[in-house]
C-alpha positions in Angstrom: -12.2 0.7 8.5 -13.4 2.1 4.7 -16.1 2.0 2.8 -16.0 0.8 -1.0 -17.9 -0.2 -3.9 -17.3 -1.5 -7.5 -17.3 0.7 -10.6 -18.5 -1.8 -13.2 -17.6 0.2 -16.1 -14.3 0.6 -15.2 -13.7 -3.2 -13.5 -12.1 -1.5 -10.2 -12.7 -1.2 -6.7 -13.3 2.4 -5.4 -12.3 2.9 -2.0 -12.6 5.7 0.5 -9.5 4.9 2.8 -9.7 6.8 6.1 -6.3 8.4 6.0 -5.4 7.9 2.2 -8.7 9.9 1.0 -10.4 8.5 -2.3 -8.7 5.8 -3.9 -9.4 3.3 -6.7 -8.0 -0.5 -6.7 -7.6 -2.1 -10.1 -8.1 -6.1 -10.7 -4.3 -6.2 -10.2 -4.0 -4.5 -7.2 -2.8 -1.2 -8.1 -3.7 1.9 -6.3 -4.7 5.3 -8.1 -5.4 8.3 -5.6 -8.4 10.1 -6.8 -9.2 13.0 -4.0 -7.4 14.1 -1.2 -9.2 17.6 -0.8 -12.1 19.1 -2.3 -12.9 23.2 -2.0 -9.0 23.9 -0.8 -9.7 21.7 2.3 -8.0 18.1 3.0 -9.7 15.0 3.9 -9.4 14.2 7.1 -11.5 11.0 7.5 -12.8 9.7 4.4 -15.6 7.7 5.0 -18.1 5.9 2.7 -19.3 6.4 -0.8 -21.9 5.4 -3.8 -21.4 5.2 -7.4 -24.1 6.9 -9.9 -24.5 4.8 -13.1 -22.5 7.5 -15.2 -19.2 6.9 -12.8 -19.9 9.8 -10.3 -18.6 9.0 -6.7 -20.5 10.7 -4.3 -18.3 10.3 -1.2 -18.1 11.6 2.3 -15.5 13.5 4.7 -17.0 12.5 8.2 -15.4 15.2 9.9 -12.7 18.0 9.1 -11.4 17.8 12.6 -11.2 14.3 13.9 -9.2 11.4 12.3 -10.5 7.7 12.4 -8.7 7.6 16.1 -10.6 10.7 17.0 -14.2 10.0 16.0 -15.7 10.1 20.1 -14.2 13.2 20.5 -16.5 14.3 17.4 -19.3 13.1 19.4 -18.7 14.6 22.0 -18.2 18.3 20.3 -21.0 17.7 18.4 -20.0 20.3 15.5 -20.7 20.4 12.1 -17.4 19.2 10.6 -18.5 17.0 8.0 -19.4 17.5 4.3 -20.9 15.6 1.0 -18.6 15.2 -2.2 -18.8 14.4 -5.8 -16.0 13.2 -7.6 -16.0 13.5 -11.6 -13.4 10.8 -12.5 -13.3 11.8 -16.1 -12.3 15.1 -15.1 -10.7 14.4 -11.8 -12.9 17.3 -9.8 -14.6 17.4 -6.7 -17.2 19.4 -5.6 -18.7 19.8 -2.1 -22.0 19.4 -2.4 -22.8 19.8 1.5 -21.1 21.3 4.2 -21.9 21.9 7.9 -22.8 18.0 8.5 -22.7 16.3 12.2 -20.4 13.8 11.2 -21.2 12.9 7.9 -21.0 9.2 7.3 -23.1 6.3 5.1 -24.0 7.6 1.5 -26.7 6.2 -0.9 -28.3 7.0 -4.2 -32.0 6.2 -4.8 -33.5 4.2 -7.5 -33.4 6.9 -10.3 -30.5 8.7 -8.8 -32.7 11.8 -8.2 -31.4 12.0 -5.2 -28.7 10.9 -2.7 -29.0 10.5 1.3 -26.0 10.7 3.8 -26.1 10.1 7.5 -25.4 12.2 10.1 -24.4 10.3 12.7 -24.4 12.2 16.1 -27.8 13.8 15.0 -29.8 10.7 14.7 -30.8 11.5 11.2 -30.5 10.8 7.5 -30.4 14.4 5.1 -31.4 14.0 1.6 -29.7 15.9 -1.2 -31.4 16.3 -4.4 -29.5 15.6 -7.6 -32.5 16.6 -10.3 -35.9 17.9 -10.3 -37.2 21.1 -9.0 -35.4 20.7 -5.5 -32.0 20.2 -7.2 -29.3 21.5 -5.4 -31.0 21.6 -2.0 -31.1 19.7 0.9 -33.8 18.2 3.2 -34.4 15.6 6.6 -35.0 12.2 5.2 -35.7 10.8 8.3 -34.7 12.0 11.5 -34.6 11.1 15.3 -33.8 7.6 14.9 -33.2 5.1 17.9 -29.5 4.7 17.4 -26.7 6.2 15.8 -26.6 5.8 12.1 -23.4 4.4 10.6 -23.4 3.0 6.8 -26.6 2.7 4.4 -26.8 1.1 1.4 -29.6 1.2 -1.7 -30.9 -1.7 -3.4 -31.6 0.4 -6.3 -35.2 -0.9 -5.9 -36.5 1.4 -3.7 -34.8 0.2 -0.5 -32.0 1.5 1.9 -30.8 -0.6 4.4 -29.4 1.1 7.5 -27.2 0.2 9.8 -26.8 1.8 13.2 -24.0 0.8 15.3 -25.8 1.2 18.5 -29.3 2.3 20.2 -28.9 5.8 21.6 -27.1 6.5 25.2 -29.6 8.5 27.6 -26.2 9.9 29.1 -25.3 11.5 26.0 -28.2 12.6 25.0 -28.4 14.3 28.5 -25.3 16.2 28.4 -25.3 17.4 25.0 -26.6 20.6 26.0 -24.0 21.2 28.5 -20.2 21.8 26.7 -18.8 22.3 30.1 -19.7 18.5 31.1 -18.6 17.5 27.9 -14.9 18.5 28.5 -14.8 17.3 31.7 -15.6 14.1 30.1 -13.1 14.3 27.4 -10.1 14.8 30.0 -11.0 11.5 31.5 -9.8 8.0 30.8 -11.8 6.3 27.5 -12.3 3.5 29.8 -14.5 5.9 31.7 -16.7 7.4 28.8 -20.4 6.0 28.3 -19.9 2.5 26.5 -22.0 1.5 23.5 -24.9 -0.7 24.3 -24.1 -4.3 22.8 -27.4 -4.3 20.3 -27.4 -5.2 16.6 -30.0 -2.9 14.6 -30.4 -2.6 10.9 -33.6 -0.8 9.6 -35.0 -1.0 5.7 -36.7 2.5 4.5 -38.2 3.2 1.4 -37.7 6.2 -0.8 -40.3 8.4 1.1 -38.0 7.6 4.6 -40.4 4.9 5.9 -39.3 2.1 7.9 -40.5 -0.9 6.2 -38.3 -3.2 8.3 -36.7 -3.5 11.3 -34.0 -6.3 12.5 -33.0 -6.5 15.6 -30.2 -8.6 17.9 -31.4 -6.8 21.1 -28.3 -8.7 23.6 -25.8 -9.0 20.2 -25.8 -12.7 20.6 -24.6 -13.2 17.2 -24.1 -9.4 15.8 -23.5 -6.1 17.5 -21.7 -2.6 16.7 -23.1 -3.3 13.3 -21.5 -0.9 10.5 -22.8 -2.0 7.0 -25.8 -3.9 5.6 -25.4 -4.7 2.0 -28.4 -6.8 0.1 -27.1 -9.5 -2.7 -29.5 -11.7 -4.0 -32.0 -13.1 -1.3 -29.4 -12.4 1.3 -28.3 -9.1 3.4 -24.8 -9.1 4.5 -23.9 -7.5 7.7 -20.4 -6.1 9.0 -19.8 -4.7 12.4 -16.6 -2.6 14.1 -16.1 -5.3 16.6 -18.1 -8.9 15.9 -15.6 -11.8 14.5 -18.0 -12.6 11.8 -20.0 -10.9 8.7 -23.8 -11.7 9.2 -25.6 -13.2 6.4 -29.5 -13.1 6.8 -32.3 -14.4 4.3 -34.5 -11.8 3.0 -38.1 -13.1 3.4 -41.4 -11.1 2.3 -43.3 -11.2 5.3 -39.8 -9.9 7.1 -41.0 -7.8 10.1 -39.1 -7.1 13.5 -37.0 -10.2 13.6 -33.8 -11.3 15.2 -30.4 -11.3 12.8 -29.5 -14.8 12.6 
């Protein structure tokens, strides 16, 4: 369970390993650890990344409190433990760009690399951090009140972002969020008694203003569900899942609206 991107300039694979941190793998399989901490705080759950044209790596540490196996406890606690970082491979320096994110998940750069997006999974929203222009160094909400839990996000670098939502929102989870006592009691129960994610496949396409331009659905999860990634390549969208036994391949068409994932 890692995020990864190819660094074309160096011909290597850069990976967010949930336990090892930010690493690089060359064509022969040799692994180089790029970063394991930032700002004096070690990574607990390195999650996803995107690479700029100048080689800079933008990536997230989803939670500074819970690791991969404890991510549901992060959902229950609903506190801002996530961070967005920038790693410069030329200097080896890693800077923290944003702190206090609610489960910092997927990362994607805009077409002109003037901003970078980061998902806040447990707030049902995507945050934009400005890299250039008059708003440089500030952040705002790119899209809010999403219909599900945003996981990873990718960019085709032509103005479209693909947002994977691993399930739709859960009414019980929404209701208990304002009640810490109820969440503490729920956390003490065996996992099989916790609210279960709906078996639903959902991917959204967003333009660079945050408008939803397409929605792809598999309401019963017959083909794909618990979708965690969607990546455009050529004329197809490749779709990954946390629990499905396959990778989805969807042919993109100009007339797509709300359609079933095939």
